[in-house]
N, CA, C and O of each residue as an XYZ file, in Angstrom:
916
protein
N       2.295      7.046     26.594
C       1.369      7.477     26.119
C       1.526      5.902     25.948
O       2.592      5.322     25.739
N      -0.193      5.097     26.121
C      -0.168      3.973     25.859
C      -0.164      3.675     24.562
O      -0.677      4.444     23.750
N       0.404      2.545     24.205
C       0.398      1.986     22.651
C      -0.743      1.460     22.125
O      -1.115      0.494     22.791
N      -1.466      1.713     21.176
C      -2.694      2.078     20.843
C      -2.541      0.069     20.048
O      -1.666     -0.681     19.615
N      -3.872      0.071     20.270
C      -4.409     -1.496     18.826
C      -4.875     -1.349     18.916
O      -5.201     -0.706     19.914
N      -5.853     -1.812     17.768
C      -7.325     -2.475     17.113
C      -7.621     -3.705     17.300
O      -6.985     -4.608     16.756
N      -9.099     -4.004     18.468
C      -9.767     -5.046     18.431
C     -10.665     -4.793     17.211
O     -11.079     -3.699     16.828
N     -10.956     -6.334     16.520
C     -12.173     -6.532     16.375
C     -13.102     -7.634     16.869
O     -12.809     -8.788     17.182
N     -14.604     -6.864     16.872
C     -15.835     -7.083     17.451
C     -16.562     -7.722     16.822
O     -17.012     -7.500     15.698
N     -16.791     -8.868     17.751
C     -18.327     -9.471     17.076
C     -19.450     -8.677     17.649
O     -20.494     -8.250     17.157
N     -19.036     -8.623     18.584
C     -20.378     -8.551     20.784
C     -20.141     -9.817     20.806
O     -20.882    -10.269     21.679
N     -19.435    -10.791     20.274
C     -19.562    -11.645     21.276
C     -18.844    -12.289     22.243
O     -17.859    -11.614     22.545
N     -18.928    -13.401     22.911
C     -17.985    -14.071     24.305
C     -15.874    -13.534     23.658
O     -14.889    -12.899     24.034
N     -16.293    -14.245     22.720
C     -14.698    -13.928     21.976
C     -14.345    -12.576     22.517
O     -14.038    -12.096     23.608
N     -14.591    -12.007     20.794
C     -14.104    -11.131     21.175
C     -13.995     -9.817     22.134
O     -13.064     -9.018     22.235
N     -15.005     -9.847     22.674
C     -15.124     -9.287     24.405
C     -14.650     -9.495     25.510
O     -14.541     -8.746     26.481
N     -14.196    -11.146     25.267
C     -12.916    -10.827     26.545
C     -11.867    -10.530     25.673
O     -11.001    -10.240     26.499
N     -11.356    -10.404     24.616
C      -9.833    -10.075     23.567
C     -10.215     -9.199     24.379
O     -10.059     -9.365     25.588
N     -10.918     -7.850     23.754
C     -11.138     -6.435     23.993
C     -10.209     -6.631     25.251
O      -8.996     -6.457     25.369
N     -11.538     -7.213     26.507
C     -11.030     -6.983     27.913
C      -9.834     -7.345     28.307
O      -9.615     -7.116     29.496
N      -9.067     -7.787     27.767
C      -7.082     -8.714     28.262
C      -6.943     -7.086     27.627
O      -6.638     -6.133     28.343
N      -7.160     -7.003     26.497
C      -6.187     -5.882     25.347
C      -5.769     -4.726     26.433
O      -4.649     -4.227     26.534
N      -7.211     -4.337     27.418
C      -7.124     -2.699     28.636
C      -6.211     -3.338     29.653
O      -5.235     -2.806     30.182
N      -6.640     -4.473     29.835
C      -5.839     -4.707     31.129
C      -4.489     -4.901     30.578
O      -3.825     -5.518     31.412
N      -3.961     -4.696     29.766
C      -2.785     -4.899     28.888
C      -1.631     -3.225     29.102
O      -0.515     -2.711     29.182
N      -3.416     -3.070     29.086
C      -2.961     -1.028     29.561
C      -2.824     -0.592     27.825
O      -2.062      0.367     27.702
N      -3.460     -1.146     26.330
C      -3.478     -1.045     25.411
C      -4.602      0.479     25.454
O      -5.513      0.454     26.281
N      -4.471      1.574     24.651
C      -5.770      1.947     23.665
C      -6.561      1.442     22.861
O      -6.261      0.994     21.755
N      -7.848      1.481     23.450
C      -8.560      0.542     21.990
C      -9.273      1.247     21.206
O      -9.924      2.232     21.554
N      -9.202      0.798     20.099
C     -10.059      0.867     18.999
C     -10.603     -0.150     18.556
O      -9.852     -0.862     17.888
N     -12.043     -0.634     18.719
C     -12.842     -1.412     18.014
C     -13.127     -0.930     16.966
O     -13.283      0.240     16.616
N     -13.247     -2.559     16.069
C     -13.832     -2.560     14.803
C     -14.209     -3.333     14.213
O     -13.584     -4.315     13.813
N     -15.867     -2.932     13.932
C     -16.605     -4.051     14.007
C     -16.961     -3.860     12.047
O     -16.475     -3.082     11.226
N     -18.351     -5.331     11.859
C     -18.266     -5.408      9.989
C     -19.564     -5.077     10.032
O     -19.995     -5.552     11.083
N     -20.589     -4.408      9.345
C     -21.588     -4.916      8.789
C     -21.552     -5.881      7.414
O     -21.196     -5.270      6.406
N     -21.784     -6.912      7.280
C     -20.696     -7.349      5.908
C     -22.161     -8.419      5.468
O     -22.121     -8.803      4.299
N     -23.217     -8.834      6.173
C     -24.069     -8.713      4.734
C     -24.434    -10.330      5.785
O     -24.750    -11.434      5.343
N     -24.222     -9.870      7.378
C     -24.432    -11.084      7.733
C     -26.057    -10.982      8.448
O     -26.553     -9.880      8.684
N     -26.917    -12.510      8.799
C     -28.143    -12.253      9.054
C     -28.801    -11.411      9.580
O     -29.888    -10.932      9.257
N     -28.022    -11.176     10.564
C     -28.589    -10.074     11.810
C     -27.968     -8.650     11.988
O     -27.008     -8.751     11.225
N     -27.914     -7.635     12.408
C     -27.552     -6.713     13.138
C     -27.568     -6.744     14.305
O     -26.870     -5.809     14.697
N     -28.063     -7.419     15.312
C     -27.877     -7.461     16.824
C     -26.655     -7.472     17.504
O     -26.434     -6.965     18.603
N     -25.658     -8.249     16.586
C     -24.366     -8.377     16.553
C     -23.688     -7.042     16.827
O     -22.821     -7.129     17.697
N     -23.858     -5.846     16.316
C     -23.187     -4.830     16.018
C     -23.877     -3.662     16.894
O     -23.497     -2.503     17.060
N     -24.911     -4.273     17.358
C     -25.204     -3.385     18.700
C     -24.303     -4.031     19.910
O     -23.714     -3.376     20.770
N     -24.329     -5.707     19.765
C     -23.430     -6.072     21.363
C     -22.473     -5.340     21.558
O     -22.207     -4.733     22.595
N     -21.504     -5.363     19.892
C     -20.580     -5.091     19.970
C     -20.352     -3.274     20.298
O     -19.401     -2.879     20.972
N     -21.178     -2.516     19.819
C     -20.964     -1.078     20.311
C     -21.188     -1.182     21.806
O     -20.459     -0.307     22.273
N     -21.617     -1.600     22.488
C     -22.079     -1.830     24.341
C     -20.746     -2.285     24.731
O     -20.186     -1.785     25.707
N     -20.190     -3.231     24.006
C     -19.490     -3.707     25.061
C     -17.900     -3.142     24.572
O     -16.954     -3.697     25.130
N     -17.572     -1.996     23.492
C     -16.313     -1.511     23.354
C     -17.341      0.375     24.319
O     -16.562      1.184     24.823
N     -18.088      0.534     24.351
C     -18.087      1.236     25.325
C     -18.377      1.024     27.291
O     -18.314      1.935     28.116
N     -18.658     -0.327     27.546
C     -18.182     -0.735     28.477
C     -17.016     -0.832     28.516
O     -16.808     -0.173     29.535
N     -15.598     -1.307     28.028
C     -14.997     -0.865     28.233
C     -13.716      0.079     28.059
O     -12.573     -0.074     28.491
N     -14.359      1.260     27.168
C     -14.072      2.256     27.369
C     -12.494      2.118     26.040
O     -11.265      2.127     26.112
N     -13.161      2.045     25.362
C     -13.322      1.827     23.441
C     -13.014      3.604     23.378
O     -13.812      4.478     23.716
N     -11.298      3.843     22.720
C     -11.736      5.040     22.255
C     -12.137      5.559     21.181
O     -12.202      6.736     20.825
N     -12.447      4.460     20.604
C     -13.463      5.264     19.209
C     -13.223      3.171     18.975
O     -12.429      2.246     19.150
N     -14.844      3.582     18.382
C     -15.061      2.316     17.551
C     -15.762      2.127     15.826
O     -16.849      1.588     16.037
N     -15.684      2.235     14.990
C     -16.063      1.719     14.113
C     -16.426      0.566     13.366
O     -15.875     -0.531     13.461
N     -17.972      1.038     12.150
C     -18.701      0.030     12.008
C     -18.201     -0.092     10.297
O     -18.256      0.972      9.681
N     -17.784     -1.173      9.617
C     -17.927     -0.640      8.621
C     -18.404     -1.575      7.769
O     -18.137     -2.734      8.086
N     -19.071     -1.404      6.719
C     -20.203     -1.601      5.346
C     -19.066     -2.116      4.696
O     -18.129     -1.416      4.314
N     -19.170     -3.751      4.525
C     -19.505     -4.444      3.185
C     -19.917     -5.211      3.156
O     -20.294     -5.649      4.243
N     -20.267     -6.216      1.635
C     -21.242     -6.676      0.937
C     -21.055     -7.900      0.656
O     -21.284     -8.340     -0.471
N     -20.370     -9.032      2.175
C     -20.112    -10.282      1.284
C     -21.152    -10.885      1.015
O     -20.849    -12.075      0.923
N     -22.861    -10.660      0.724
C     -24.057    -11.111      0.660
C     -23.427    -11.704     -1.026
O     -23.544    -12.870     -1.402
N     -22.769    -10.580     -1.846
C     -23.126    -10.765     -2.892
C     -22.215    -11.506     -3.399
O     -21.786    -11.235     -4.521
N     -21.723    -12.610     -2.673
C     -20.565    -13.955     -2.539
C     -21.562    -14.803     -2.219
O     -22.232    -15.440     -3.031
N     -21.668    -14.820     -1.048
C     -22.999    -15.829     -0.722
C     -21.626    -17.139      0.143
O     -20.503    -16.978      0.621
N     -22.597    -18.420     -0.058
C     -21.419    -19.352      0.341
C     -21.521    -19.528      1.931
O     -20.618    -20.054      2.582
N     -22.507    -19.121      2.399
C     -21.913    -19.374      4.368
C     -23.712    -19.055      4.236
O     -24.454    -18.464      3.451
N     -23.866    -19.953      5.695
C     -25.729    -19.608      5.719
C     -25.301    -18.948      6.322
O     -24.777    -19.870      6.948
N     -24.725    -17.522      7.172
C     -24.562    -16.219      7.563
C     -24.648    -15.367      6.298
O     -24.397    -14.167      6.410
N     -24.866    -15.699      5.508
C     -24.080    -14.674      4.044
C     -25.367    -14.926      2.730
O     -25.722    -14.122      1.869
N     -25.871    -16.382      2.988
C     -26.618    -16.846      1.579
C     -28.396    -16.826      2.061
O     -29.215    -16.215      2.749
N     -28.266    -17.757      1.306
C     -29.966    -18.716      1.485
C     -30.136    -19.481      1.935
O     -30.792    -20.353      1.366
N     -29.781    -19.628      2.931
C     -29.110    -20.945      3.692
C     -29.232    -21.382      5.117
O     -28.816    -20.855      6.149
N     -30.066    -22.734      4.860
C     -30.371    -22.467      6.817
C     -29.173    -22.867      7.678
O     -28.312    -23.652      7.282
N     -29.170    -22.227      8.989
C     -28.291    -22.440      9.652
C     -28.415    -23.762     10.790
O     -29.251    -23.777     11.694
N     -27.654    -24.584     10.603
C     -27.461    -26.049     10.701
C     -28.265    -25.786     12.711
O     -27.880    -24.846     13.406
N     -28.975    -26.479     13.049
C     -29.230    -26.931     14.547
C     -28.867    -28.005     15.216
O     -28.511    -28.955     14.520
N     -28.849    -28.140     16.370
C     -28.577    -29.841     17.208
C     -28.994    -29.323     18.331
O     -29.057    -28.196     18.823
N     -29.240    -30.292     18.603
C     -29.502    -30.813     20.703
C     -28.647    -30.440     21.645
O     -28.655    -29.935     22.768
N     -27.970    -30.805     20.918
C     -26.568    -31.126     22.167
C     -25.286    -30.503     21.446
O     -25.348    -30.258     20.242
N     -24.599    -30.352     21.878
C     -22.879    -30.008     21.645
C     -22.332    -31.251     20.688
O     -21.682    -31.163     19.646
N     -22.914    -32.711     21.539
C     -22.052    -34.171     21.294
C     -22.248    -34.196     19.422
O     -21.500    -34.858     18.701
N     -23.656    -33.141     18.779
C     -24.004    -33.453     17.395
C     -22.826    -32.452     16.672
O     -22.700    -32.885     15.526
N     -22.190    -31.644     16.812
C     -21.289    -31.034     15.870
C     -20.531    -31.789     15.571
O     -19.811    -32.443     16.326
N     -20.582    -31.823     14.209
C     -19.100    -32.527     13.598
C     -18.093    -31.550     13.793
O     -18.106    -30.513     13.130
N     -17.192    -31.792     14.671
C     -15.739    -31.541     14.979
C     -14.289    -31.183     13.504
O     -13.423    -30.326     13.330
N     -14.746    -32.362     12.800
C     -13.885    -32.513     12.146
C     -14.096    -31.706     10.663
O     -13.026    -31.542     10.078
N     -14.982    -31.312     10.135
C     -15.811    -30.522      9.339
C     -15.684    -29.104      9.014
O     -15.856    -28.483     10.063
N     -15.417    -28.143      7.841
C     -15.762    -26.822      7.689
C     -17.223    -26.880      7.764
O     -17.827    -27.444      6.851
N     -17.905    -26.326      8.813
C     -19.337    -26.004      8.736
C     -19.714    -24.683      7.758
O     -19.071    -23.664      7.503
N     -20.990    -25.134      7.341
C     -21.525    -24.063      6.582
C     -21.926    -22.636      7.296
O     -22.855    -22.002      6.796
N     -21.286    -22.144      8.386
C     -21.847    -21.152      8.911
C     -20.186    -20.540      8.430
O     -20.001    -19.344      8.655
N     -19.206    -21.204      7.894
C     -18.513    -20.068      7.682
C     -18.251    -20.190      6.428
O     -18.473    -20.960      5.494
N     -17.435    -18.714      6.775
C     -18.063    -17.431      5.781
C     -16.523    -17.309      4.462
O     -15.473    -17.136      5.081
N     -16.374    -17.355      3.351
C     -15.303    -17.452      2.909
C     -14.076    -16.035      2.906
O     -14.073    -15.155      2.044
N     -13.273    -16.100      3.882
C     -12.426    -15.253      3.808
C     -12.609    -14.323      4.390
O     -12.103    -13.220      4.177
N     -13.368    -14.618      5.226
C     -13.834    -12.846      6.348
C     -12.746    -12.323      7.391
O     -12.396    -11.147      7.489
N     -12.239    -13.457      8.203
C     -11.318    -12.822      8.877
C     -10.305    -12.332      8.033
O      -9.837    -11.293      8.499
N      -9.751    -12.695      6.908
C      -8.407    -12.284      5.917
C      -8.654    -10.605      5.907
O      -7.760     -9.783      6.108
N     -10.574    -10.173      5.528
C     -10.916     -9.093      5.090
C     -11.014     -8.729      6.412
O     -11.344     -7.544      6.389
N     -10.948     -8.959      7.124
C     -11.600     -8.458      8.494
C      -9.586     -7.603      8.953
O      -9.471     -6.412      9.245
N      -8.439     -8.513      8.889
C      -7.832     -7.864      9.734
C      -7.369     -7.424      8.425
O      -6.184     -7.103      8.521
N      -7.803     -7.280      7.275
C      -6.975     -6.584      6.079
C      -7.253     -4.983      6.836
O      -6.407     -4.125      7.090
N      -8.596     -4.951      7.055
C      -9.314     -3.414      7.358
C      -8.560     -3.474      8.415
O      -7.407     -3.116      8.179
N      -8.741     -3.756      9.382
C      -8.079     -3.558     10.617
C      -6.068     -3.152     10.776
O      -5.460     -2.588     11.686
N      -5.566     -3.751      9.448
C      -4.528     -3.459      9.410
C      -3.659     -2.331      8.661
O      -2.454     -2.079      8.688
N      -5.179     -1.524      7.713
C      -5.445     -0.308      7.425
C      -5.652      0.902      8.406
O      -5.538      2.127      8.417
N      -5.979     -0.021      9.128
C      -6.411      1.423     10.295
C      -5.676      1.191     11.011
O      -5.530      2.177     11.734
N      -4.819      0.119     11.396
C      -2.914      0.512     12.403
C      -2.622      1.416     11.730
O      -2.628      2.616     12.002
N      -2.437      1.062     11.103
C      -1.161      2.155      9.814
C      -1.577      3.177     10.371
O      -1.037      3.413     11.451
N      -2.381      3.915     10.019
C      -2.783      4.976      9.792
C      -2.715      5.738     11.590
O      -2.503      6.915     11.881
N      -2.876      5.023     12.157
C      -3.062      5.331     13.866
C      -1.666      4.546     14.658
O      -1.695      4.422     15.882
N      -0.415      4.019     13.823
C       0.468      4.074     14.190
C       0.260      3.090     15.636
O       0.848      3.112     16.717
N      -0.953      2.162     15.057
C      -1.195      1.001     16.383
C       0.332     -0.085     16.111
O       1.234     -0.084     15.273
N       0.083     -0.710     16.999
C       1.037     -1.902     17.611
C       0.641     -3.225     17.089
O       1.297     -4.123     16.561
N      -1.065     -3.056     17.484
C      -1.514     -4.973     17.315
C      -2.782     -4.058     16.833
O      -3.209     -2.908     16.735
N      -3.151     -5.913     16.531
C      -4.693     -6.063     16.295
C      -4.904     -7.463     16.898
O      -4.366     -8.502     16.518
N      -5.833     -7.297     17.963
C      -6.426     -8.391     18.941
C      -7.859     -8.789     18.173
O      -8.831     -8.116     17.830
N      -7.508    -10.254     18.066
C      -8.791    -11.211     17.596
C      -8.871    -12.306     18.168
O      -8.010    -13.092     18.564
N     -10.157    -12.314     18.193
C     -10.846    -13.577     19.495
C     -10.519    -15.044     18.688
O     -11.532    -15.739     18.616
N      -9.577    -15.520     18.204
C      -9.434    -16.763     17.479
C      -9.386    -17.512     18.441
O      -8.935    -17.032     19.481
N      -9.820    -18.916     18.435
C      -9.390    -19.836     19.401
C      -9.189    -21.093     18.619
O     -10.079    -21.057     17.770
N      -8.566    -22.071     18.471
C      -7.829    -23.500     18.071
C      -8.101    -25.166     18.758
O      -7.716    -26.333     18.695
N      -9.162    -24.146     19.496
C      -9.339    -25.203     21.290
C     -10.580    -26.110     20.381
O     -10.519    -27.029     19.563
N     -11.724    -25.304     21.011
C     -12.689    -25.891     20.828
C     -13.855    -24.896     19.804
O     -15.011    -24.629     20.131
N     -12.930    -24.334     18.096
C     -13.586    -23.496     17.624
C     -14.240    -24.372     17.299
O     -14.464    -25.502     17.734
N     -14.874    -23.219     15.665
C     -16.071    -24.161     15.019
C     -15.759    -24.561     13.362
O     -16.569    -24.541     12.436
N     -13.924    -25.022     13.314
C     -13.642    -25.868     12.530
C     -12.915    -24.588     11.553
O     -12.080    -24.956     10.727
N     -13.168    -23.412     11.632
C     -13.127    -21.927     10.548
C     -11.106    -22.587      9.981
O     -10.093    -22.866     10.623
N     -11.381    -22.564      8.870
C      -9.427    -21.901      8.774
C      -9.003    -21.180      9.113
O      -7.856    -21.322      9.537
N      -9.649    -19.911      9.155
C      -9.137    -18.720      9.298
C      -9.260    -18.482     11.119
O      -9.682    -17.398     11.524
N      -8.966    -19.280     11.851
C      -8.776    -19.558     12.858
C      -7.395    -19.936     13.200
O      -6.848    -19.588     14.246
N      -6.920    -20.563     12.408
C      -5.937    -21.367     13.271
C      -4.389    -20.937     13.167
O      -3.974    -20.717     12.029
N      -3.471    -20.792     14.272
C      -2.346    -20.030     14.388
C      -1.952    -20.132     12.919
O      -1.972    -19.014     12.404
N      -1.579    -21.161     12.020
C      -0.956    -20.694     10.917
C      -1.073    -19.445      9.816
O      -0.394    -18.789      9.027
N      -2.433    -19.594     10.336
C      -2.816    -18.205      9.059
C      -3.033    -17.198      9.715
O      -3.445    -16.255      9.040
N      -2.834    -16.883     11.561
C      -2.475    -15.871     11.769
C      -1.325    -15.648     12.081
O      -1.207    -14.559     12.645
N      -0.298    -16.270     11.949
C       1.251    -16.338     11.985
C       1.562    -16.126     10.106
O       2.702    -15.742      9.845
N       0.652    -16.350      8.936
C       1.611    -15.634      8.110
C       0.760    -14.137      7.690
O       1.317    -13.190      7.135
N      -1.096    -14.176      8.197
C      -1.003    -12.849      7.926
C      -0.242    -11.640      8.528
O      -0.109    -10.524      8.027
N       0.334    -12.209      9.977
C       1.372    -11.258     10.807
C       2.392    -11.140      9.487
O       2.395    -10.056      8.903
N       2.782    -11.621      9.263
C       4.232    -11.603      8.310
C       4.041    -10.469      6.757
O       4.860     -9.664      6.313
N       2.470    -10.862      6.167
C       2.306    -10.135      5.620
C       1.758     -9.160      5.932
O       2.138     -8.375      5.064
N       1.124     -8.636      6.564
C       0.808     -7.389      7.391
C       2.143     -6.224      7.060
O       2.142     -5.115      6.525
N       3.140     -7.004      7.609
C       4.321     -6.193      8.163
C       5.692     -5.478      6.962
O       6.401     -4.472      6.962
N       5.457     -6.958      5.845
C       6.033     -7.061      4.377
C       4.825     -5.817      3.483
O       5.319     -5.263      2.501
N       3.113     -5.379      3.896
C       2.608     -4.461      3.350
C       2.093     -2.999      3.343
O       1.273     -2.395      2.652
N       3.101     -2.580      4.648
C       2.768     -1.440      4.314
C       3.859     -0.637      5.333
O       4.555     -1.057      6.258
N       3.671      0.853      4.678
C       4.558      2.113      5.125
C       4.700      1.488      6.372
O       5.536      0.598      6.214
N       4.287      1.505      7.584
C       5.417      1.670      8.911
C       6.078      0.249      9.073
O       7.209      0.114      9.540
N       5.025     -1.158      8.511
C       6.206     -2.029      9.398
C       7.643     -2.138      7.771
O       8.718     -2.734      7.842
N       7.103     -1.353      6.520
C       8.848     -1.488      5.999
C       9.866     -0.590      6.184
O      11.020     -0.391      5.802
N       8.790      0.019      7.113
C      10.214      1.783      7.989
C      10.229      1.502      9.499
O      10.502      2.320     10.378
N       9.907      0.272      9.652
C       9.128     -0.138     11.272
C       9.398      1.006     12.552
O      10.058      0.943     13.589
N       8.408      2.241     11.832
C       7.347      3.228     12.295
C       7.025      2.707     13.612
O       7.104      3.218     14.729
N       6.458      1.016     13.017
C       5.152      0.442     14.136
C       5.107     -0.959     13.724
O       4.322     -1.032     12.778
N       5.659     -2.247     14.044
C       5.793     -3.166     13.305
C       4.140     -3.750     14.656
O       3.645     -3.565     15.768
N       4.042     -4.375     13.579
C       2.976     -4.737     14.054
C       1.961     -6.331     14.736
O       1.630     -6.993     13.752
N       1.717     -6.659     15.385
C       2.010     -7.474     16.301
C       0.249     -8.203     15.898
O      -0.758     -7.494     15.880
N       0.241     -9.711     15.614
C      -1.476     -9.989     14.983
C      -1.798    -10.574     16.851
O      -1.341    -11.703     17.029
N      -2.070    -10.328     17.361
C      -2.648    -10.500     19.005
C      -4.126    -12.137     19.315
O      -5.333    -12.098     19.552
N      -3.496    -12.882     19.201
C      -4.132    -13.931     20.393
C      -4.367    -14.131     21.368
O      -3.520    -14.951     21.723
N      -4.963    -13.948     22.110
C      -4.877    -14.213     23.539
C      -5.404    -15.215     23.975
O      -4.987    -15.672     25.039
N      -6.643    -15.952     23.173
C      -7.743    -16.575     23.506
C      -7.464    -17.775     22.496
O      -8.378    -18.589     22.622
N      -6.365    -18.260     21.363
C      -5.963    -19.057     20.593
C      -6.117    -20.435     21.694
O      -7.211    -20.962     21.487
N      -5.508    -20.999     22.552
C      -5.200    -21.827     23.223
C      -6.239    -21.998     24.417
O      -6.005    -22.924     25.194
N      -7.322    -21.236     24.641
C      -8.162    -21.774     25.593
C      -9.638    -21.899     25.064
O     -10.296    -21.394     24.154
N      -9.859    -22.877     26.139
C     -11.512    -23.515     25.641
C     -12.297    -22.306     25.696
O     -11.807    -21.205     25.947
N     -14.229    -22.639     25.323
C     -15.078    -21.786     25.770
C     -14.889    -21.363     27.581
O     -14.970    -20.336     28.254
N     -14.619    -22.729     27.815
C     -14.994    -22.225     29.439
C     -13.656    -21.428     30.036
O     -13.899    -20.591     30.906
N     -12.613    -21.568     29.742
C     -11.439    -20.235     30.336
C     -11.762    -19.290     29.510
O     -11.714    -18.164     30.005
N     -12.197    -19.379     27.998
C     -12.846    -18.031     27.958
C     -13.398    -17.225     29.098
O     -13.179    -16.195     29.736
N     -13.957    -17.906     29.045
C     -15.396    -16.752     29.988
C     -14.188    -16.941     31.300
O     -13.712    -15.812     31.419
N     -13.584    -17.761     32.196
C     -13.636    -17.493     32.961
C     -12.691    -16.211     32.980
O     -12.561    -15.326     33.826
N     -12.151    -16.400     31.893
C     -11.256    -15.092     32.035
C     -11.523    -13.629     31.757
O     -10.797    -12.675     32.038
N     -12.754    -13.629     31.125
C     -13.320    -12.550     31.049
C     -14.401    -12.280     32.678
O     -14.474    -11.125     33.098
N     -15.146    -13.407     33.442
C     -15.082    -12.930     34.314
C     -14.057    -12.016     35.130
O     -14.082    -10.794     35.274
N     -13.500    -12.590     35.432
C     -12.362    -12.748     35.982
C     -12.189    -10.742     35.565
O     -12.160     -9.987     36.537
N     -12.113    -10.260     34.435
C     -11.192     -9.156     34.165
C     -13.067     -7.954     33.887
O     -12.964     -6.895     33.269
N     -14.648     -8.457     34.506
C     -15.365     -7.603     34.804
C     -16.127     -7.892     33.552
O     -17.244     -7.384     33.455
N     -15.702     -8.593     32.640
C     -16.748     -8.448     31.406
C     -18.294     -8.401     31.427
O     -18.467     -8.974     32.503
N     -19.087     -8.218     31.141
C     -20.750     -8.180     31.896
C     -21.161     -9.153     29.759
O     -21.191     -8.710     28.611
N     -21.359    -10.476     30.380
C     -21.742    -11.110     29.022
C     -22.632    -10.703     28.398
O     -22.616    -10.455     27.193
N     -23.874    -10.537     29.433
C     -25.084     -9.909     29.003
C     -24.792     -9.023     28.125
O     -25.584     -8.836     27.201
N     -23.929     -8.486     28.189
C     -24.178     -6.865     26.381
C     -23.903     -8.243     25.641
O     -24.359     -7.806     24.584
N     -23.592     -9.354     25.357
C     -23.312     -9.976     24.559
C     -23.809    -11.066     23.192
O     -24.978    -11.421     23.345
N     -23.229    -11.579     22.066
C     -24.781    -12.007     21.734
C     -23.837    -13.221     21.002
O     -22.778    -12.665     20.708
N     -23.780    -14.723     20.565
C     -23.562    -15.642     19.988
C     -23.931    -15.919     19.102
O     -23.201    -15.816     18.116
N     -25.346    -16.451     18.960
C     -26.084    -16.757     17.986
C     -25.888    -16.553     16.514
O     -25.684    -15.409     16.109
N     -25.919    -17.288     15.904
C     -25.976    -16.863     14.429
C     -27.193    -16.097     13.866
O     -26.980    -15.117     13.152
N     -29.144    -16.697     14.297
C     -29.897    -17.877     14.525
C     -30.637    -16.483     14.758
O     -31.312    -16.087     13.808
N     -30.591    -15.632     15.987
C     -31.240    -15.205     16.687
C     -33.352    -14.612     16.002
O     -33.590    -14.369     14.819
N     -34.105    -14.564     16.787
C     -34.992    -13.647     16.801
C     -34.733    -12.828     16.133
O     -33.633    -12.738     15.590
N     -36.202    -11.548     15.909
C     -36.282    -10.011     15.515
C     -36.100     -9.656     17.500
O     -35.476     -8.639     17.803
N     -36.546    -10.348     18.393
C     -35.594     -9.698     19.521
C     -34.755     -9.233     19.825
O     -34.585     -8.132     20.348
N     -33.968    -10.145     19.493
C     -32.584    -10.698     20.066
C     -32.174    -11.481     20.955
O     -31.278    -11.252     21.767
N     -33.032    -12.777     20.807
C     -33.391    -13.670     21.635
C     -32.463    -14.883     21.025
O     -32.962    -15.237     19.957
N     -31.080    -15.770     21.395
C     -30.480    -16.325     21.222
C     -31.443    -17.940     20.751
O     -32.288    -18.372     21.535
N     -31.154    -18.644     19.451
C     -32.041    -19.910     19.650
C     -31.414    -21.050     20.097
O     -31.856    -22.170     19.840
N     -30.320    -20.835     20.809
C     -30.040    -21.848     21.368
C     -29.165    -23.375     21.347
O     -28.604    -24.136     22.135
N     -29.491    -23.239     19.779
C     -29.565    -24.490     18.843
C     -28.316    -25.093     17.993
O     -27.944    -26.248     17.783
N     -27.733    -23.567     17.513
C     -26.556    -23.828     16.117
C     -25.983    -24.154     17.268
O     -26.223    -24.383     18.454
N     -24.708    -24.055     16.076
C     -23.524    -24.819     17.152
C     -22.851    -23.507     17.549
O     -21.918    -23.735     18.318
N     -23.004    -22.268     17.293
C     -22.114    -20.700     18.349
C     -23.206    -21.184     19.769
O     -22.588    -21.581     20.757
N     -24.649    -21.158     19.868
C     -24.849    -21.249     21.280
C     -24.790    -22.407     21.670
O     -25.311    -22.656     22.757
N     -24.224    -23.347     21.012
C     -24.171    -25.230     22.160
C     -23.018    -24.658     22.818
O     -23.004    -24.466     24.034
N     -21.698    -24.279     21.776
C     -20.625    -23.638     22.629
C     -20.446    -22.758     23.839
O     -19.661    -22.673     24.784
N     -21.692    -22.044     23.321
C     -22.023    -20.425     24.805
C     -22.082    -21.105     26.104
O     -21.475    -21.105     27.174
N     -23.790    -22.096     25.144
C     -24.149    -22.948     26.002
C     -23.179    -23.912     27.975
O     -23.322    -23.898     29.197
N     -22.087    -24.692     26.617
C     -21.468    -25.787     27.275
C     -20.597    -25.212     28.238
O     -20.206    -25.732     29.283
N     -20.217    -23.598     27.585
C     -18.996    -23.230     28.064
C     -19.294    -22.847     29.888
O     -18.807    -23.173     30.971
N     -20.280    -22.057     29.423
C     -20.325    -21.540     30.982
C     -21.368    -22.442     31.927
O     -21.806    -22.089     33.021
N     -21.648    -23.655     31.255
C     -22.049    -24.418     32.575
C     -20.816    -25.301     32.717
O     -21.079    -26.260     33.442
N     -19.707    -25.306     32.326
C     -18.496    -26.265     32.609
C     -17.458    -25.429     34.029
O     -16.748    -25.708     34.995
N     -18.052    -24.223     33.230
C     -17.166    -22.937     34.704
C     -18.718    -23.239     36.160
O     -18.729    -23.458     37.371
N     -19.255    -23.152     35.605
C     -20.534    -23.035     36.704
C     -20.871    -21.229     37.204
O     -21.138    -20.655     38.260
N     -20.684    -20.860     35.881
C     -21.148    -19.256     36.098
C     -22.341    -19.400     35.266
O     -22.566    -20.140     34.309
N     -23.297    -18.211     36.060
C     -24.521    -18.398     35.234
C     -24.653    -17.811     33.875
O     -23.905    -16.860     33.645
N     -25.437    -18.181     32.955
C     -25.701    -17.980     31.732
C     -26.730    -16.776     31.425
O     -27.886    -17.097     31.701
N     -26.593    -15.511     30.938
C     -27.177    -14.559     31.145
C     -28.132    -14.059     29.698
O     -28.889    -13.102     29.536
N     -27.633    -15.360     28.623
C     -28.336    -15.832     27.811
C     -30.095    -14.983     27.304
O     -30.752    -15.050     28.343
N     -30.747    -14.472     26.489
C     -32.190    -14.862     26.336
C     -31.960    -15.945     25.004
O     -31.343    -15.772     23.952
N     -32.778    -17.211     25.551
C     -33.031    -18.165     24.644
C     -34.459    -18.526     24.255
O     -35.201    -18.950     25.141
N     -34.943    -18.384     22.916
C     -36.340    -18.248     22.236
C     -36.507    -19.947     22.437
O     -37.527    -20.517     22.051
């Protein structure tokens, strides 16, 4: 019987590639996404498509409202920063698109579902190479959460299921992630990365996430199937 795993899915390149990796490693996939008050729900439609295409056993969308706190361009009335080139992105600053405690909250929900399923892992598509400066994408954070998870759950304390936080992309660049997913058959036309898409689901092409995506495809020589407005 395959080991069960929770995969956090945003419908973007990174989480979709992480899900494909988990599938290639023989895991039974349980996909988890969140309607957390973000600017658009298009990413949830993408996450559903990806989960179905990869063959997830189940896909859940959890409703939480981080707009109650705001503090981010994704959950507040703050403009999403736009740039003409990737070189204009400030690499040393934590950008305004960072959502306070988002990955901590998402991993906590995943931990709860994992405990019920007796899943042995959670896959999250964080990367520390060309990541957007988010503190909750860093290896030290992941290590700390994994330790906490096994202290905070019945399955961890009783050793029924020792939980591992899997970060298969953490040392990969965007181009390397795209190459990996392409080799695993990920259909990136189903994914969306944009922080500020239009009503039709077309990507802006100028936010940090779009620019990382555009540059990643350019470096690989693989065609970018994204429709930009």
